[in-house]
C-alpha positions in Angstrom: -15.0 -40.9 23.8 -16.3 -43.8 21.7 -12.7 -44.6 20.8 -11.8 -44.6 24.5 -14.6 -47.0 25.3 -13.6 -49.4 22.5 -10.1 -49.4 23.8 -11.3 -50.1 27.3 -13.2 -53.1 26.0 -10.1 -54.4 24.3 -8.2 -54.0 27.5 -10.8 -56.1 29.3 -10.5 -58.9 26.7 -6.7 -58.9 27.0 -6.1 -59.5 30.7 -2.4 -59.3 30.2 -2.4 -55.6 29.4 -0.7 -53.5 32.1 -0.1 -49.9 33.0 1.6 -49.2 29.8 -1.4 -50.3 27.8 -3.7 -48.1 30.0 -1.6 -45.1 29.4 -1.5 -45.7 25.7 -5.2 -45.8 25.4 -5.6 -42.6 27.4 -3.6 -40.9 24.7 -6.2 -41.9 22.1 -8.1 -38.9 23.2 -7.8 -36.0 20.7 -4.6 -34.0 21.2 -4.3 -30.3 20.8 -3.4 -29.3 17.2 -2.3 -26.0 15.7 -3.1 -26.6 12.0 -6.5 -24.8 12.3 -7.8 -21.9 14.4 -4.3 -20.7 14.8 -3.8 -17.9 17.3 -3.1 -14.7 15.4 -3.0 -12.3 18.3 -3.9 -12.1 22.0 -3.9 -9.6 24.8 -2.1 -10.5 27.0 -0.2 -12.6 24.5 2.0 -15.7 24.9 5.0 -14.9 27.0 3.9 -11.3 27.8 4.5 -9.7 31.2 1.8 -7.2 32.2 0.9 -5.2 35.3 -1.6 -6.5 37.8 -5.3 -5.7 37.3 -6.0 -7.2 33.9 -9.8 -7.5 33.6 -10.2 -8.4 29.9 -8.4 -11.0 27.8 -8.8 -11.1 24.0 -7.9 -13.8 21.4 -7.9 -13.5 17.7 -8.1 -16.8 15.9 -7.8 -17.8 12.3 -10.3 -19.9 10.4 -13.1 -20.1 13.0 -16.3 -21.7 12.0 -18.8 -18.9 11.2 -21.3 -18.4 13.9 -19.3 -20.1 16.7 -17.7 -18.6 19.8 -14.6 -20.0 21.4 -14.7 -21.2 25.0 -12.1 -19.3 26.9 -10.9 -19.9 30.5 -8.1 -18.6 32.7 -6.0 -20.6 35.2 -4.3 -18.8 38.0 -0.7 -19.3 39.3 -1.9 -22.2 41.5 -3.8 -23.9 38.7 -7.3 -22.9 39.9 -9.9 -21.4 37.6 -10.2 -17.6 37.5 -13.7 -16.3 37.4 -14.6 -15.4 33.8 -17.7 -14.2 31.9 -18.8 -15.8 28.6 -16.8 -14.9 25.6 -18.2 -12.1 23.3 -17.2 -11.9 19.7 -15.9 -8.5 18.7 -15.7 -9.6 15.0 -15.5 -12.8 13.1 -12.2 -13.9 14.7 -11.7 -11.9 18.0 -13.2 -13.3 21.3 -13.2 -11.0 24.3 -13.6 -12.3 27.9 -14.0 -10.4 31.1 -12.1 -11.8 34.0 -11.7 -11.1 37.7 -8.7 -8.7 38.2 -5.5 -10.8 37.8 -2.9 -10.7 40.5 0.8 -11.4 40.3 2.0 -14.7 38.9 2.0 -16.8 35.8 -1.5 -17.3 34.3 -2.6 -19.7 31.6 -5.4 -19.1 29.0 -7.1 -22.3 27.8 -9.3 -22.0 24.8 -11.4 -24.4 22.7 -12.5 -23.4 19.2 -14.2 -25.0 16.2 -12.5 -24.5 12.8 -14.3 -24.0 9.5 -13.8 -27.7 8.8 -15.6 -28.4 12.1 -12.4 -29.7 13.8 -12.6 -28.8 17.5 -9.3 -28.0 19.1 -8.1 -27.0 22.5 -4.9 -25.1 23.1 -3.3 -22.9 25.8 -0.6 -20.3 26.4 0.8 -18.5 29.4 1.7 -15.0 30.4 2.9 -13.3 33.6 1.4 -10.6 35.8 4.1 -8.7 37.7 4.4 -5.4 39.5 6.3 -2.8 37.6 5.3 -4.1 34.2 3.4 -2.1 31.7 -0.4 -2.3 31.7 -2.1 -4.6 29.3 -3.9 -2.7 26.6 -7.6 -3.6 26.1 -8.1 -4.1 22.3 -10.4 -1.5 20.8 -12.6 -4.3 19.4 -13.3 -5.5 23.0 -14.5 -2.0 24.0 -17.3 -2.3 21.6 -18.0 -5.9 22.3 -18.6 -5.2 26.0 -18.1 -8.8 27.3 -20.3 -9.7 30.3 -18.7 -9.5 33.7 -17.5 -12.6 35.6 -20.4 -14.5 37.1 -22.9 -13.3 34.5 -22.7 -16.5 32.5 -21.9 -18.8 35.5 -19.0 -20.5 33.7 -16.2 -23.0 34.5 -13.2 -22.5 32.3 -15.3 -20.6 29.7 -17.9 -23.4 29.5 -21.5 -23.2 31.0 -21.4 -24.9 34.4 -24.0 -27.6 33.4 -21.9 -28.6 30.4 -18.7 -28.6 32.3 -20.2 -30.7 35.1 -21.5 -33.3 32.6 -18.1 -33.4 30.9 -16.3 -33.9 34.3 -18.7 -36.6 35.3 -18.1 -38.5 32.0 -14.4 -38.2 32.4 -14.6 -39.5 36.0 -16.7 -42.5 34.9 -14.2 -43.4 32.2 -11.3 -43.2 34.7 -13.2 -45.4 37.2 -13.9 -48.0 34.5 -10.2 -48.0 33.4 -9.1 -48.6 37.0 -11.6 -51.4 37.4 -10.4 -53.2 34.3 -6.8 -52.7 35.2 -7.4 -54.2 38.6 -9.2 -57.2 37.1 -6.3 -57.8 34.7 -3.9 -57.7 37.6 -5.8 -60.3 39.6 -6.0 -62.6 36.6 -2.2 -62.5 36.1 -1.6 -63.6 39.7 -3.8 -66.6 39.3 -1.4 -69.3 38.2 -2.4 -72.9 37.8 -0.8 -75.3 40.3 2.0 -77.5 38.9 1.5 -81.2 38.9 4.4 -83.2 40.3 5.1 -86.5 38.7 5.8 -89.5 40.9 9.2 -91.2 40.4 
């Protein structure tokens, strides 16, 4: 976030920056990476097709920071958040999350994890729920972990609601500031000094 604010200040100083410059600075935000906390296994997994009624999703990640729990959320076919409970760790690398029963369509799992080197990364993958497919097997590890039912942790995309609300507010403020600075730069570009005409 600090890098984003510094870039916005630079944009304010350089009134000639346009839309391309704004888009470029937005990409200064950390991008998802796969070097750490690699996804080793998942149920349902990337590209899987499973029967309706999935109530538990599980992710096994490599190189998690000890003592941390990934934030896991599920998006439905229309892009809206599916109700989830807080993640429960079945072992050092497997996170289990209870979800509202999933209906037909393509769903996306979004997860944020902290690696052993303290690098925080967010990644996602999709799977399909379709009638006639085989049921998704609940990993044995998740049966012992007993993740809390959806609503018990009052979460938004796997993050406590208060934390998620604060993050969304910060992002909204940054976007509003960027729009203000872009508008200011546009007005300055349209203010051209009047030309002086020489008398013959």
